[in-house]
All heavy atoms as TSV, in Angstrom:
chain	resi	resn	atom	element	x	y	z
A	1	MET	N	N	141.932	114.246	100.569
A	1	MET	CA	C	140.658	113.565	100.828
A	1	MET	C	C	139.511	114.542	100.495
A	1	MET	O	O	139.590	115.690	100.887
A	1	MET	CB	C	140.625	113.207	102.292
A	1	MET	CG	C	139.358	112.571	102.777
A	1	MET	SD	S	139.451	111.958	104.455
A	1	MET	CE	C	138.983	110.387	104.252
A	2	PRO	N	N	138.473	114.144	99.762
A	2	PRO	CA	C	137.328	115.029	99.417
A	2	PRO	C	C	136.577	115.422	100.595
A	2	PRO	O	O	136.474	114.730	101.638
A	2	PRO	CB	C	136.488	114.203	98.452
A	2	PRO	CG	C	137.060	112.734	98.572
A	2	PRO	CD	C	138.275	112.769	99.224
A	3	LYS	N	N	135.971	116.637	100.505
A	3	LYS	CA	C	135.076	117.119	101.602
A	3	LYS	C	C	133.836	116.296	101.539
A	3	LYS	O	O	133.372	115.939	100.457
A	3	LYS	CB	C	134.732	118.579	101.277
A	3	LYS	CG	C	135.922	119.479	101.492
A	3	LYS	CD	C	135.477	120.961	101.387
A	3	LYS	CE	C	136.680	121.886	101.454
A	3	LYS	NZ	N	136.167	123.297	101.289
A	4	PRO	N	N	133.289	116.146	102.770
A	4	PRO	CA	C	131.950	115.424	102.773
A	4	PRO	C	C	130.879	116.305	102.282
A	4	PRO	O	O	131.031	117.486	102.200
A	4	PRO	CB	C	131.792	115.066	104.273
A	4	PRO	CG	C	132.638	116.015	104.971
A	4	PRO	CD	C	133.785	116.388	104.060
A	5	CYS	N	N	129.807	115.710	101.805
A	5	CYS	CA	C	128.658	116.533	101.275
A	5	CYS	C	C	128.030	117.285	102.401
A	5	CYS	O	O	128.034	116.961	103.522
A	5	CYS	CB	C	127.553	115.481	100.871
A	5	CYS	SG	S	128.062	114.677	99.357
A	6	ALA	N	N	127.680	118.493	102.011
A	6	ALA	CA	C	127.025	119.435	102.983
A	6	ALA	C	C	125.512	119.371	102.733
A	6	ALA	O	O	125.033	119.855	101.794
A	6	ALA	CB	C	127.545	120.831	102.820
A	7	PRO	N	N	124.759	118.667	103.630
A	7	PRO	CA	C	123.371	118.596	103.546
A	7	PRO	C	C	122.721	119.937	103.733
A	7	PRO	O	O	123.133	120.773	104.521
A	7	PRO	CB	C	122.870	117.650	104.552
A	7	PRO	CG	C	124.011	117.505	105.546
A	7	PRO	CD	C	125.252	117.907	104.810
A	8	THR	N	N	121.672	120.258	102.993
A	8	THR	CA	C	120.939	121.404	103.193
A	8	THR	C	C	119.418	121.014	103.316
A	8	THR	O	O	119.107	119.895	103.241
A	8	THR	CB	C	121.018	122.377	101.958
A	8	THR	OG1	O	120.441	121.634	100.796
A	8	THR	CG2	C	122.456	122.749	101.637
A	9	THR	N	N	118.671	121.993	103.728
A	9	THR	CA	C	117.218	121.705	103.807
A	9	THR	C	C	116.410	122.579	102.952
A	9	THR	O	O	116.853	123.689	102.710
A	9	THR	CB	C	116.690	121.882	105.337
A	9	THR	OG1	O	117.007	123.166	105.758
A	9	THR	CG2	C	117.360	120.921	106.274
A	10	SER	N	N	115.339	122.065	102.429
A	10	SER	CA	C	114.451	122.778	101.569
A	10	SER	C	C	113.113	122.355	101.853
A	10	SER	O	O	112.720	121.210	101.642
A	10	SER	CB	C	114.844	122.506	100.086
A	10	SER	OG	O	113.949	123.165	99.207
A	11	GLY	N	N	112.360	123.274	102.382
A	11	GLY	CA	C	110.843	122.911	102.653
A	11	GLY	C	C	110.916	121.831	103.764
A	11	GLY	O	O	109.971	120.936	103.776
A	12	GLY	N	N	111.824	121.752	104.668
A	12	GLY	CA	C	111.894	120.764	105.734
A	12	GLY	C	C	112.474	119.476	105.261
A	12	GLY	O	O	112.447	118.572	106.124
A	13	ARG	N	N	112.896	119.288	104.087
A	13	ARG	CA	C	113.453	118.018	103.604
A	13	ARG	C	C	114.974	118.216	103.467
A	13	ARG	O	O	115.404	119.242	102.903
A	13	ARG	CB	C	112.852	117.611	102.361
A	13	ARG	CG	C	111.283	117.478	102.353
A	13	ARG	CD	C	110.739	117.046	101.149
A	13	ARG	NE	N	110.959	115.686	100.919
A	13	ARG	CZ	C	110.417	115.008	99.911
A	13	ARG	NH1	N	109.911	115.684	98.826
A	13	ARG	NH2	N	110.659	113.758	99.752
A	14	SER	N	N	115.687	117.215	103.942
A	14	SER	CA	C	117.166	117.228	103.744
A	14	SER	C	C	117.542	116.932	102.272
A	14	SER	O	O	116.969	116.065	101.687
A	14	SER	CB	C	117.771	116.270	104.684
A	14	SER	OG	O	119.182	116.206	104.543
A	15	GLN	N	N	118.484	117.687	101.770
A	15	GLN	CA	C	118.993	117.448	100.377
A	15	GLN	C	C	120.430	117.501	100.420
A	15	GLN	O	O	121.084	118.353	100.949
A	15	GLN	CB	C	118.426	118.549	99.451
A	15	GLN	CG	C	116.894	118.584	99.278
A	15	GLN	CD	C	116.571	119.696	98.338
A	15	GLN	OE1	O	117.169	120.695	98.158
A	15	GLN	NE2	N	115.412	119.575	97.816
A	16	CYS	N	N	121.031	116.529	99.700
A	16	CYS	CA	C	122.529	116.501	99.543
A	16	CYS	C	C	122.912	117.302	98.309
A	16	CYS	O	O	122.235	117.207	97.268
A	16	CYS	CB	C	122.998	115.027	99.491
A	16	CYS	SG	S	124.761	114.894	99.396
A	17	GLN	N	N	123.984	117.984	98.447
A	17	GLN	CA	C	124.426	118.809	97.381
A	17	GLN	C	C	125.597	118.148	96.586
A	17	GLN	O	O	126.400	118.814	95.905
A	17	GLN	CB	C	124.924	120.240	97.860
A	17	GLN	CG	C	123.759	120.998	98.523
A	17	GLN	CD	C	122.610	121.296	97.562
A	17	GLN	OE1	O	122.812	121.698	96.453
A	17	GLN	NE2	N	121.471	120.954	97.934
A	18	CYS	N	N	125.855	116.892	96.777
A	18	CYS	CA	C	126.867	116.157	96.056
A	18	CYS	C	C	126.447	115.914	94.605
A	18	CYS	O	O	125.287	115.498	94.274
A	18	CYS	CB	C	127.083	114.786	96.669
A	18	CYS	SG	S	127.644	114.818	98.350
A	19	PRO	N	N	127.429	116.235	93.689
A	19	PRO	CA	C	127.055	116.002	92.236
A	19	PRO	C	C	126.777	114.586	91.947
A	19	PRO	O	O	125.768	114.277	91.118
A	19	PRO	CB	C	128.302	116.489	91.525
A	19	PRO	CG	C	129.025	117.339	92.468
A	19	PRO	CD	C	128.584	116.917	93.839
A	20	ALA	N	N	127.382	113.616	92.586
A	20	ALA	CA	C	127.147	112.153	92.292
A	20	ALA	C	C	125.748	111.761	92.726
A	20	ALA	O	O	125.053	111.088	92.059
A	20	ALA	CB	C	128.172	111.310	92.881
A	21	ALA	N	N	125.351	112.301	93.945
A	21	ALA	CA	C	124.024	111.984	94.498
A	21	ALA	C	C	122.955	112.550	93.586
A	21	ALA	O	O	121.922	111.896	93.277
A	21	ALA	CB	C	123.885	112.464	95.865
A	22	SER	N	N	123.198	113.815	93.086
A	22	SER	CA	C	122.259	114.495	92.282
A	22	SER	C	C	122.069	113.716	90.937
A	22	SER	O	O	120.967	113.537	90.457
A	22	SER	CB	C	122.567	115.919	91.989
A	22	SER	OG	O	122.677	116.598	93.202
A	23	GLU	N	N	123.190	113.190	90.389
A	23	GLU	CA	C	123.151	112.461	89.195
A	23	GLU	C	C	122.370	111.171	89.346
A	23	GLU	O	O	121.601	110.736	88.479
A	23	GLU	CB	C	124.468	112.300	88.636
A	23	GLU	CG	C	124.488	111.433	87.275
A	23	GLU	CD	C	125.889	111.325	86.683
A	23	GLU	OE1	O	126.869	111.908	87.168
A	23	GLU	OE2	O	126.103	110.435	85.791
A	24	THR	N	N	122.641	110.493	90.466
A	24	THR	CA	C	121.971	109.219	90.756
A	24	THR	C	C	120.436	109.427	90.847
A	24	THR	O	O	119.665	108.666	90.280
A	24	THR	CB	C	122.487	108.566	91.985
A	24	THR	OG1	O	123.852	108.343	91.800
A	24	THR	CG2	C	121.759	107.259	92.344
A	25	ILE	N	N	120.055	110.472	91.622
A	25	ILE	CA	C	118.684	110.763	91.792
A	25	ILE	C	C	118.028	111.058	90.391
A	25	ILE	O	O	116.918	110.597	90.022
A	25	ILE	CB	C	118.459	111.972	92.731
A	25	ILE	CG1	C	118.849	111.446	94.190
A	25	ILE	CG2	C	116.967	112.366	92.739
A	25	ILE	CD1	C	119.044	112.625	95.099
A	26	ALA	N	N	118.691	111.779	89.565
A	26	ALA	CA	C	118.104	112.213	88.212
A	26	ALA	C	C	118.144	111.078	87.225
A	26	ALA	O	O	117.148	110.918	86.407
A	26	ALA	CB	C	118.968	113.319	87.700
A	27	ASN	N	N	119.208	110.209	87.202
A	27	ASN	CA	C	119.319	109.191	86.213
A	27	ASN	C	C	119.111	107.735	86.639
A	27	ASN	O	O	119.077	106.816	85.798
A	27	ASN	CB	C	120.735	109.320	85.566
A	27	ASN	CG	C	120.932	110.598	85.037
A	27	ASN	OD1	O	120.068	111.267	84.350
A	27	ASN	ND2	N	122.200	111.159	85.123
A	28	GLY	N	N	118.871	107.527	87.873
A	28	GLY	CA	C	118.771	106.136	88.331
A	28	GLY	C	C	120.120	105.446	88.537
A	28	GLY	O	O	121.117	106.109	88.350
A	29	VAL	N	N	120.091	104.269	89.036
A	29	VAL	CA	C	121.305	103.507	89.314
A	29	VAL	C	C	121.270	102.187	88.541
A	29	VAL	O	O	120.412	101.384	88.671
A	29	VAL	CB	C	121.355	103.218	90.758
A	29	VAL	CG1	C	122.631	102.387	91.110
A	29	VAL	CG2	C	121.386	104.430	91.639
A	30	GLY	N	N	122.330	102.022	87.700
A	30	GLY	CA	C	122.444	100.741	86.978
A	30	GLY	C	C	121.255	100.408	86.157
A	30	GLY	O	O	120.776	101.116	85.328
A	31	ILE	N	N	120.726	99.213	86.540
A	31	ILE	CA	C	119.503	98.768	85.882
A	31	ILE	C	C	118.176	99.396	86.391
A	31	ILE	O	O	117.087	99.233	85.832
A	31	ILE	CB	C	119.305	97.267	85.943
A	31	ILE	CG1	C	119.125	96.780	87.317
A	31	ILE	CG2	C	120.469	96.542	85.258
A	31	ILE	CD1	C	118.701	95.381	87.488
A	32	TYR	N	N	118.333	100.169	87.492
A	32	TYR	CA	C	117.166	100.792	88.145
A	32	TYR	C	C	116.920	102.232	87.556
A	32	TYR	O	O	117.652	103.145	87.906
A	32	TYR	CB	C	117.257	100.902	89.633
A	32	TYR	CG	C	117.303	99.468	90.195
A	32	TYR	CD1	C	118.582	98.828	90.593
A	32	TYR	CD2	C	116.263	98.611	90.152
A	32	TYR	CE1	C	118.588	97.600	91.057
A	32	TYR	CE2	C	116.247	97.337	90.610
A	32	TYR	CZ	C	117.468	96.725	91.096
A	32	TYR	OH	O	117.505	95.531	91.573
A	33	SER	N	N	116.059	102.392	86.639
A	33	SER	CA	C	115.763	103.661	86.082
A	33	SER	C	C	115.064	104.595	87.094
A	33	SER	O	O	114.525	104.141	88.052
A	33	SER	CB	C	114.794	103.406	84.880
A	33	SER	OG	O	114.345	104.628	84.417
A	34	SER	N	N	115.207	105.877	86.759
A	34	SER	CA	C	114.497	106.829	87.623
A	34	SER	C	C	113.004	107.015	87.212
A	34	SER	O	O	112.203	107.728	87.872
A	34	SER	CB	C	115.132	108.234	87.636
A	34	SER	OG	O	115.132	108.721	86.239
A	35	SER	N	N	112.580	106.270	86.276
A	35	SER	CA	C	111.183	106.312	85.731
A	35	SER	C	C	110.227	105.837	86.775
A	35	SER	O	O	110.417	104.718	87.306
A	35	SER	CB	C	110.992	105.490	84.481
A	35	SER	OG	O	109.709	105.340	84.131
A	36	PRO	N	N	109.187	106.598	87.102
A	36	PRO	CA	C	108.214	106.108	88.092
A	36	PRO	C	C	107.463	104.843	87.577
A	36	PRO	O	O	106.985	104.067	88.380
A	36	PRO	CB	C	107.212	107.285	88.237
A	36	PRO	CG	C	107.685	108.344	87.349
A	36	PRO	CD	C	108.962	107.883	86.628
A	37	ALA	N	N	107.426	104.628	86.288
A	37	ALA	CA	C	106.764	103.404	85.707
A	37	ALA	C	C	107.547	102.231	86.133
A	37	ALA	O	O	106.965	101.181	86.390
A	37	ALA	CB	C	106.667	103.580	84.225
A	38	VAL	N	N	108.818	102.267	86.181
A	38	VAL	CA	C	109.645	101.123	86.627
A	38	VAL	C	C	109.442	100.823	88.085
A	38	VAL	O	O	109.198	99.718	88.494
A	38	VAL	CB	C	111.188	101.366	86.335
A	38	VAL	CG1	C	112.034	100.232	86.971
A	38	VAL	CG2	C	111.410	101.487	84.850
A	39	SER	N	N	109.366	101.801	88.902
A	39	SER	CA	C	109.072	101.660	90.288
A	39	SER	C	C	107.759	101.076	90.510
A	39	SER	O	O	107.502	100.234	91.429
A	39	SER	CB	C	109.205	102.997	91.029
A	39	SER	OG	O	110.528	103.505	90.893
A	40	LEU	N	N	106.760	101.567	89.709
A	40	LEU	CA	C	105.444	100.917	89.843
A	40	LEU	C	C	105.450	99.405	89.575
A	40	LEU	O	O	104.858	98.620	90.242
A	40	LEU	CB	C	104.513	101.665	88.813
A	40	LEU	CG	C	103.062	101.261	88.840
A	40	LEU	CD1	C	102.330	101.482	90.260
A	40	LEU	CD2	C	102.345	101.989	87.770
A	41	PHE	N	N	106.148	98.989	88.484
A	41	PHE	CA	C	106.224	97.559	88.231
A	41	PHE	C	C	106.996	96.831	89.311
A	41	PHE	O	O	106.505	95.683	89.730
A	41	PHE	CB	C	106.892	97.301	86.824
A	41	PHE	CG	C	106.686	95.897	86.397
A	41	PHE	CD1	C	105.432	95.353	86.145
A	41	PHE	CD2	C	107.721	94.978	86.443
A	41	PHE	CE1	C	105.199	94.026	85.702
A	41	PHE	CE2	C	107.549	93.686	85.965
A	41	PHE	CZ	C	106.273	93.146	85.747
A	42	GLN	N	N	107.929	97.300	89.883
A	42	GLN	CA	C	108.633	96.709	91.065
A	42	GLN	C	C	107.705	96.461	92.166
A	42	GLN	O	O	107.835	95.526	92.935
A	42	GLN	CB	C	109.895	97.603	91.429
A	42	GLN	CG	C	110.978	97.492	90.397
A	42	GLN	CD	C	112.171	98.446	90.717
A	42	GLN	OE1	O	111.894	99.490	91.371
A	42	GLN	NE2	N	113.229	98.103	90.268
A	43	VAL	N	N	106.806	97.430	92.400
A	43	VAL	CA	C	105.721	97.232	93.455
A	43	VAL	C	C	104.934	96.044	93.213
A	43	VAL	O	O	104.750	95.137	94.142
A	43	VAL	CB	C	104.960	98.447	93.661
A	43	VAL	CG1	C	103.697	98.228	94.561
A	43	VAL	CG2	C	105.750	99.580	94.205
A	44	PHE	N	N	104.453	95.855	91.987
A	44	PHE	CA	C	103.619	94.716	91.785
A	44	PHE	C	C	104.430	93.390	91.734
A	44	PHE	O	O	103.864	92.364	92.217
A	44	PHE	CB	C	102.965	94.907	90.318
A	44	PHE	CG	C	101.675	95.817	90.488
A	44	PHE	CD1	C	101.847	97.182	90.152
A	44	PHE	CD2	C	100.540	95.314	90.960
A	44	PHE	CE1	C	100.711	97.958	90.265
A	44	PHE	CE2	C	99.492	96.211	91.074
A	44	PHE	CZ	C	99.563	97.484	90.781
A	45	LEU	N	N	105.664	93.439	91.315
A	45	LEU	CA	C	106.443	92.180	91.389
A	45	LEU	C	C	106.651	91.858	92.887
A	45	LEU	O	O	106.515	90.708	93.305
A	45	LEU	CB	C	107.863	92.381	90.824
A	45	LEU	CG	C	107.896	92.338	89.231
A	45	LEU	CD1	C	109.263	92.650	88.768
A	45	LEU	CD2	C	107.529	90.941	88.742
A	46	GLY	N	N	106.951	92.874	93.752
A	46	GLY	CA	C	107.116	92.598	95.085
A	46	GLY	C	C	105.877	92.113	95.810
A	46	GLY	O	O	105.925	91.407	96.878
A	47	ASN	N	N	104.691	92.446	95.314
A	47	ASN	CA	C	103.445	91.955	95.942
A	47	ASN	C	C	103.193	90.571	95.675
A	47	ASN	O	O	102.621	89.808	96.451
A	47	ASN	CB	C	102.296	92.869	95.421
A	47	ASN	CG	C	102.294	94.252	96.021
A	47	ASN	OD1	O	102.921	94.498	97.046
A	47	ASN	ND2	N	101.602	95.111	95.333
A	48	PHE	N	N	103.596	90.085	94.410
A	48	PHE	CA	C	103.280	88.663	94.067
A	48	PHE	C	C	104.448	87.633	94.100
A	48	PHE	O	O	104.078	86.478	94.318
A	48	PHE	CB	C	102.671	88.779	92.609
A	48	PHE	CG	C	101.311	89.383	92.536
A	48	PHE	CD1	C	101.189	90.728	92.113
A	48	PHE	CD2	C	100.240	88.691	92.921
A	48	PHE	CE1	C	99.906	91.231	92.115
A	48	PHE	CE2	C	98.932	89.359	92.964
A	48	PHE	CZ	C	98.831	90.572	92.467
A	49	MET	N	N	105.643	88.077	93.988
A	49	MET	CA	C	106.742	87.188	94.013
A	49	MET	C	C	106.812	86.360	95.306
A	49	MET	O	O	107.138	85.159	95.289
A	49	MET	CB	C	108.085	87.874	93.729
A	49	MET	CG	C	108.173	88.354	92.320
A	49	MET	SD	S	108.215	87.095	91.050
A	49	MET	CE	C	106.624	87.558	90.256
A	50	PRO	N	N	106.560	86.893	96.491
A	50	PRO	CA	C	106.594	86.075	97.722
A	50	PRO	C	C	105.589	84.914	97.688
A	50	PRO	O	O	105.802	83.905	98.324
A	50	PRO	CB	C	106.221	87.062	98.803
A	50	PRO	CG	C	106.607	88.356	98.248
A	50	PRO	CD	C	106.314	88.437	96.784
A	51	LEU	N	N	104.488	85.038	96.855
A	51	LEU	CA	C	103.559	84.047	96.823
A	51	LEU	C	C	104.064	82.747	96.178
A	51	LEU	O	O	103.506	81.709	96.293
A	51	LEU	CB	C	102.297	84.514	96.128
A	51	LEU	CG	C	101.581	85.703	96.837
A	51	LEU	CD1	C	100.449	86.238	96.157
A	51	LEU	CD2	C	101.203	85.400	98.279
A	52	ILE	N	N	105.141	82.900	95.432
A	52	ILE	CA	C	105.803	81.654	94.790
A	52	ILE	C	C	106.405	80.814	95.886
A	52	ILE	O	O	106.253	79.609	95.863
A	52	ILE	CB	C	106.878	82.144	93.791
A	52	ILE	CG1	C	106.236	82.859	92.625
A	52	ILE	CG2	C	107.607	80.917	93.226
A	52	ILE	CD1	C	107.237	83.640	91.692
A	53	GLY	N	N	107.093	81.530	96.832
A	53	GLY	CA	C	107.706	80.825	97.882
A	53	GLY	C	C	106.784	80.113	98.805
A	53	GLY	O	O	107.171	79.092	99.460
A	54	THR	N	N	105.605	80.637	98.940
A	54	THR	CA	C	104.607	79.947	99.869
A	54	THR	C	C	103.713	78.967	99.067
A	54	THR	O	O	102.856	78.446	99.670
A	54	THR	CB	C	103.701	80.983	100.456
A	54	THR	OG1	O	103.006	81.778	99.441
A	54	THR	CG2	C	104.584	81.954	101.396
A	55	SER	N	N	103.970	78.794	97.837
A	55	SER	CA	C	103.300	77.881	96.884
A	55	SER	C	C	101.842	78.247	96.741
A	55	SER	O	O	101.035	77.494	96.286
A	55	SER	CB	C	103.294	76.371	97.387
A	55	SER	OG	O	104.637	75.996	97.507
A	56	GLU	N	N	101.520	79.543	96.927
A	56	GLU	CA	C	100.134	80.109	96.686
A	56	GLU	C	C	99.988	80.420	95.253
A	56	GLU	O	O	98.762	80.379	94.745
A	56	GLU	CB	C	99.883	81.281	97.547
A	56	GLU	CG	C	99.889	80.979	98.993
A	56	GLU	CD	C	99.681	82.264	99.766
A	56	GLU	OE1	O	98.658	82.945	99.703
A	56	GLU	OE2	O	100.596	82.526	100.646
A	57	MET	N	N	101.065	80.618	94.448
A	57	MET	CA	C	101.049	80.878	93.030
A	57	MET	C	C	102.284	80.154	92.389
A	57	MET	O	O	103.328	80.044	93.004
A	57	MET	CB	C	101.164	82.355	92.707
A	57	MET	CG	C	99.874	83.130	93.160
A	57	MET	SD	S	100.210	84.955	92.583
A	57	MET	CE	C	98.512	85.292	91.984
A	58	THR	N	N	102.109	79.838	91.155
A	58	THR	CA	C	103.192	79.385	90.355
A	58	THR	C	C	104.017	80.640	89.902
A	58	THR	O	O	103.397	81.754	89.906
A	58	THR	CB	C	102.856	78.595	89.105
A	58	THR	OG1	O	102.120	79.442	88.268
A	58	THR	CG2	C	101.950	77.349	89.603
A	59	PRO	N	N	105.230	80.445	89.425
A	59	PRO	CA	C	105.918	81.666	88.918
A	59	PRO	C	C	105.165	82.264	87.670
A	59	PRO	O	O	105.099	83.517	87.630
A	59	PRO	CB	C	107.271	81.083	88.428
A	59	PRO	CG	C	107.514	79.881	89.260
A	59	PRO	CD	C	106.113	79.334	89.555
A	60	GLN	N	N	104.597	81.460	86.860
A	60	GLN	CA	C	103.797	82.046	85.684
A	60	GLN	C	C	102.563	82.811	86.287
A	60	GLN	O	O	102.268	83.925	85.682
A	60	GLN	CB	C	103.350	80.884	84.875
A	60	GLN	CG	C	104.429	80.157	84.135
A	60	GLN	CD	C	105.184	79.096	84.989
A	60	GLN	OE1	O	104.771	78.753	86.054
A	60	GLN	NE2	N	106.232	78.528	84.499
A	61	GLU	N	N	101.917	82.261	87.231
A	61	GLU	CA	C	100.700	83.018	87.819
A	61	GLU	C	C	101.147	84.394	88.443
A	61	GLU	O	O	100.470	85.340	88.267
A	61	GLU	CB	C	100.029	82.104	88.855
A	61	GLU	CG	C	99.302	80.892	88.269
A	61	GLU	CD	C	98.861	80.006	89.329
A	61	GLU	OE1	O	99.398	79.909	90.446
A	61	GLU	OE2	O	97.861	79.220	89.045
A	62	ALA	N	N	102.243	84.353	89.216
A	62	ALA	CA	C	102.726	85.528	89.868
A	62	ALA	C	C	103.079	86.621	88.750
A	62	ALA	O	O	102.753	87.804	88.938
A	62	ALA	CB	C	103.868	85.219	90.756
A	63	LEU	N	N	103.833	86.140	87.697
A	63	LEU	CA	C	104.233	87.162	86.762
A	63	LEU	C	C	102.969	87.623	86.036
A	63	LEU	O	O	102.897	88.893	85.732
A	63	LEU	CB	C	105.190	86.530	85.715
A	63	LEU	CG	C	106.601	86.300	86.299
A	63	LEU	CD1	C	107.378	85.585	85.224
A	63	LEU	CD2	C	107.315	87.652	86.513
A	64	LYS	N	N	102.033	86.740	85.709
A	64	LYS	CA	C	100.780	87.258	85.012
A	64	LYS	C	C	100.034	88.200	85.895
A	64	LYS	O	O	99.495	89.202	85.373
A	64	LYS	CB	C	99.965	86.073	84.698
A	64	LYS	CG	C	98.797	86.388	83.790
A	64	LYS	CD	C	98.032	85.083	83.427
A	64	LYS	CE	C	96.857	85.350	82.462
A	64	LYS	NZ	N	96.141	84.239	81.997
A	65	ALA	N	N	99.864	87.911	87.201
A	65	ALA	CA	C	99.232	88.816	88.106
A	65	ALA	C	C	99.919	90.179	88.252
A	65	ALA	O	O	99.335	91.199	88.244
A	65	ALA	CB	C	98.996	88.203	89.468
A	66	SER	N	N	101.222	90.107	88.351
A	66	SER	CA	C	102.086	91.338	88.302
A	66	SER	C	C	101.805	92.219	87.100
A	66	SER	O	O	101.564	93.438	87.212
A	66	SER	CB	C	103.592	91.017	88.475
A	66	SER	OG	O	103.853	90.367	89.617
A	67	ALA	N	N	101.939	91.581	85.903
A	67	ALA	CA	C	101.725	92.302	84.680
A	67	ALA	C	C	100.343	92.861	84.605
A	67	ALA	O	O	100.141	94.035	84.187
A	67	ALA	CB	C	101.976	91.339	83.517
A	68	ALA	N	N	99.354	92.055	85.006
A	68	ALA	CA	C	97.913	92.601	84.939
A	68	ALA	C	C	97.684	93.768	85.907
A	68	ALA	O	O	97.086	94.756	85.425
A	68	ALA	CB	C	96.945	91.476	85.251
A	69	GLY	N	N	98.250	93.661	87.108
A	69	GLY	CA	C	98.118	94.830	88.024
A	69	GLY	C	C	98.843	96.006	87.610
A	69	GLY	O	O	98.261	97.148	87.653
A	70	TYR	N	N	100.001	95.817	87.044
A	70	TYR	CA	C	100.891	97.000	86.557
A	70	TYR	C	C	100.170	97.616	85.316
A	70	TYR	O	O	100.096	98.838	85.318
A	70	TYR	CB	C	102.289	96.501	86.144
A	70	TYR	CG	C	102.986	97.499	85.338
A	70	TYR	CD1	C	103.529	98.646	86.029
A	70	TYR	CD2	C	103.038	97.509	83.972
A	70	TYR	CE1	C	104.243	99.657	85.270
A	70	TYR	CE2	C	103.718	98.503	83.223
A	70	TYR	CZ	C	104.280	99.519	83.938
A	70	TYR	OH	O	104.902	100.485	83.220
A	71	THR	N	N	99.747	96.764	84.470
A	71	THR	CA	C	99.083	97.309	83.249
A	71	THR	C	C	97.814	98.186	83.576
A	71	THR	O	O	97.760	99.412	83.125
A	71	THR	CB	C	98.612	96.250	82.317
A	71	THR	OG1	O	99.769	95.526	81.852
A	71	THR	CG2	C	97.946	96.783	81.027
A	72	LYS	N	N	97.084	97.745	84.476
A	72	LYS	CA	C	95.871	98.512	84.908
A	72	LYS	C	C	96.270	99.859	85.625
A	72	LYS	O	O	95.733	100.938	85.234
A	72	LYS	CB	C	95.077	97.688	85.844
A	72	LYS	CG	C	93.789	98.336	86.385
A	72	LYS	CD	C	92.937	97.472	87.281
A	72	LYS	CE	C	91.720	98.159	87.802
A	72	LYS	NZ	N	90.963	97.306	88.717
A	73	GLU	N	N	97.222	99.789	86.488
A	73	GLU	CA	C	97.643	100.964	87.237
A	73	GLU	C	C	98.439	101.894	86.314
A	73	GLU	O	O	98.329	103.088	86.433
A	73	GLU	CB	C	98.544	100.584	88.495
A	73	GLU	CG	C	98.794	101.760	89.338
A	73	GLU	CD	C	97.597	102.383	89.962
A	73	GLU	OE1	O	96.543	101.777	90.065
A	73	GLU	OE2	O	97.714	103.672	90.316
A	74	ALA	N	N	99.289	101.368	85.396
A	74	ALA	CA	C	100.051	102.312	84.539
A	74	ALA	C	C	99.198	102.970	83.619
A	74	ALA	O	O	99.374	104.139	83.241
A	74	ALA	CB	C	101.051	101.406	83.704
A	75	ILE	N	N	98.082	102.327	83.108
A	75	ILE	CA	C	97.091	103.082	82.272
A	75	ILE	C	C	96.351	104.154	83.065
A	75	ILE	O	O	96.302	105.316	82.594
A	75	ILE	CB	C	96.055	102.067	81.731
A	75	ILE	CG1	C	96.721	101.181	80.638
A	75	ILE	CG2	C	94.890	102.853	81.098
A	75	ILE	CD1	C	95.904	100.038	80.189
A	76	ALA	N	N	96.055	103.882	84.298
A	76	ALA	CA	C	95.353	104.803	85.171
A	76	ALA	C	C	96.226	106.047	85.401
A	76	ALA	O	O	95.773	107.182	85.529
A	76	ALA	CB	C	94.910	104.177	86.502
A	77	GLN	N	N	97.520	105.837	85.561
A	77	GLN	CA	C	98.454	106.832	85.861
A	77	GLN	C	C	99.075	107.502	84.614
A	77	GLN	O	O	99.793	108.446	84.742
A	77	GLN	CB	C	99.584	106.392	86.747
A	77	GLN	CG	C	99.210	106.011	88.157
A	77	GLN	CD	C	100.304	105.757	89.043
A	77	GLN	OE1	O	101.362	106.248	88.927
A	77	GLN	NE2	N	100.011	104.928	90.051
A	78	GLY	N	N	98.680	107.051	83.386
A	78	GLY	CA	C	99.113	107.693	82.183
A	78	GLY	C	C	100.452	107.165	81.613
A	78	GLY	O	O	100.968	107.913	80.691
A	79	TYR	N	N	100.962	106.164	82.194
A	79	TYR	CA	C	102.238	105.683	81.606
A	79	TYR	C	C	102.025	104.842	80.356
A	79	TYR	O	O	102.948	104.656	79.583
A	79	TYR	CB	C	103.027	104.813	82.615
A	79	TYR	CG	C	103.434	105.580	83.896
A	79	TYR	CD1	C	103.014	105.113	85.133
A	79	TYR	CD2	C	104.067	106.747	83.930
A	79	TYR	CE1	C	103.360	105.749	86.315
A	79	TYR	CE2	C	104.405	107.466	84.984
A	79	TYR	CZ	C	104.015	106.961	86.153
A	79	TYR	OH	O	104.318	107.657	87.375
A	80	LEU	N	N	100.807	104.162	80.243
A	80	LEU	CA	C	100.561	103.437	79.074
A	80	LEU	C	C	99.242	103.984	78.461
A	80	LEU	O	O	98.360	104.542	79.153
A	80	LEU	CB	C	100.317	101.949	79.451
A	80	LEU	CG	C	101.507	101.096	79.960
A	80	LEU	CD1	C	101.060	99.825	80.348
A	80	LEU	CD2	C	102.584	101.005	78.824
A	81	PRO	N	N	99.104	103.951	77.142
A	81	PRO	CA	C	97.913	104.456	76.500
A	81	PRO	C	C	96.733	103.580	76.736
A	81	PRO	O	O	96.792	102.471	76.917
A	81	PRO	CB	C	98.280	104.485	74.974
A	81	PRO	CG	C	99.508	103.575	74.865
A	81	PRO	CD	C	100.109	103.493	76.175
């Protein structure tokens, strides 16, 4: 049976020393990239997709609003030119 990961602390933050955990943090998981630009877009999708369920927006409106918000913020953060 493999040994459990030995957590360490660095600057008051817990860090796992497992190779698999380190690889996941560095490379992302499956379709979820480690790129902050992807996380940023997920935030905008999360903000607007619930409005489809409440009938406040159509799916097209929600996607358009997500894309517009993401584009503005991605430019501001330097992810897009």
